[in-house]
N, C-alpha and C positions, 0 to 999 in steps of 0.2 A: 612658564616654564623652568627646568630646572637650571640650577648655574653648577657651574664645576666648582669646586672646592677653591682654587687660588683666583675665584672671580669672589668670593661670600666672605670674606673678611683677610684682614692682614695678615701675610703669610705667617708671620710669628705667631700667630695667635693660634694655630692647629697642632693638634696635640691626639695621636691614638689610644683607643681606650685602656691599652696595656699603659702606656706612659702616664695618664690619667691616673690611674691607679696606683702604681709606683710614687707619684707625687701626693696623693690622699693617703699613702700607708706612710711613710716619709713624716707628713703633717701631725700625722695619729702617733705615729710613735715617740717625736719628739713634744707632742703635748702631754701623752699619759706616760711615756717611760723617763726618759730624760730629762725633762725638766724638771718633774718631782724629785726623781735621784739627785740632779745638781742641786735643788733647791734645801732639800734635807742634810746636804752636804755643808751647806754656807750658812746653814740654822745651826748644826754641829759645831761648826768653826768660831761663828758668833758667839757660840756660850762658851767657849773656850776662855774668853776677856779680850786683849787687846788688840783690834781688828786692824788698828794701823800698820803690824807687822805681822799679822798672820797669812801668811803663804795661802793656805786653803782657802781663808774666805775671798783673800785678793782675786785668787785664779776662779775659785768658783761665783763670784761676780761678773768677771768678762765671760764664763763660760756663757751665765745666766743671759746675759745682754746678744750674745751670738745665735743662741737658740731662741730667744725672742725676737731677734732679726731676720733668723730666714723661717720663722712661724709667718711673722707679717708677710714676707716675702711671697711663700707659699699659698698663704690665704687669697691673697692678692690676686696672684697669677693665674691661681684656679680659677677664681672669676671670672677672668678676661677669658682664658682659652675656650675653643670650639672644638669639641670632643668629634671627632668624623669617623662616624661608626660605619658606614658603608662605600664601598669604591664609586667613583664617579661615574656619568651615564656612558660616557666613550672611554673604556677601560684599555683600548688600544694605543691609548698617549701617557705619557707619564704626567703625573699629578699626586699631590699629597699621599704618602701611603704606599706608592707604588714599589716593587722590586722590579731592578732595571740590570741585565747583565750586558756588561759593554765589553769591548775587545778594544785595547789599547794599539799602538802603532807595531809596536813587538808582537803581538799575535796575544799577548796574554788576555788573558778574561777576568772580570771582577762583576763581584755583586752586590749593589748598592740597593738600600731601600731608601726612599725620601721620607723625613720625618721632619717634626719640629723643632725648633732649636732647643727646648728643653727636654729633649730624650735623644738627642744626636751622640753617636757614639763610636767613634771611628774602627776600634777593635771592634765589633759585631758589624763593621761595613753600613753603618747608618747614618746619612749625612742628612744636615739640614737643609730644607731647601733655600735657604737666606746665604747657603754655602755658594761659592763660585760654581761647584759642580753640580749642585744642585740648580740653581738658577739656569745655567745651561742646560739642562738636561728637562725641563717643566715644560712640555705642551708637544715633546719631539715625542716619536713614535719610532717602532722597529725599522730597521734599514737606514734612520738616518744619523750621518755624523755631524759630531758636535763638537766644538772648540771651547776646549777650557782654558782661561786664562788663570797660571798658576804660578805661585812666587819662584817655581823651580822650574818658570818656562812655559810658554804655551804650549797645548796636547791636545790630540784628535781623538775621539772616539766612536767607535761605530755601536750604534746600539743593536743588541744582537735578540734583545727579548723583553716585554716587558709585562707583569704580571700584577695582580693584586693577591696573589697567596703565594709564600713564600720560595723562594728559589733557589736551590744547592747551588754552594758554590766549587763541589766536586764534581771533577769531570772526567 
């Protein structure tokens, strides 16, 4: 029996193939480009003498710690993530990776994509499945009304379309 993505693992552990690729590219860039560059800068600054008063050395060491912290985070996170490569068996419902066209109470339409927290981006309309809107939409289908509790107040949306292919917001 095939499980729907929401039942397979912790919701926060999902990522799209593109999202995983971006995280791997960031890790690769930090490890192969940024860290060697900063390490060389620290080495050059250390060669100049007194390290206690050398701002380039102090800031370089701080930047190295930040880079190393991010590398550790990305390495651990990528090990935990489940890359979702195919849509669920029930494509008429909202699950991870779905594009959803909604209409609000004022009749305005919006398109959102349900993604993992590592790739949410409000500017693109990509919302985390852990966000209030994402949680409210999960499992719903076209025609359903969804009430979302928001800091600005409760709002009701009607689901106009659910797809696992990109929907355009241009009408």
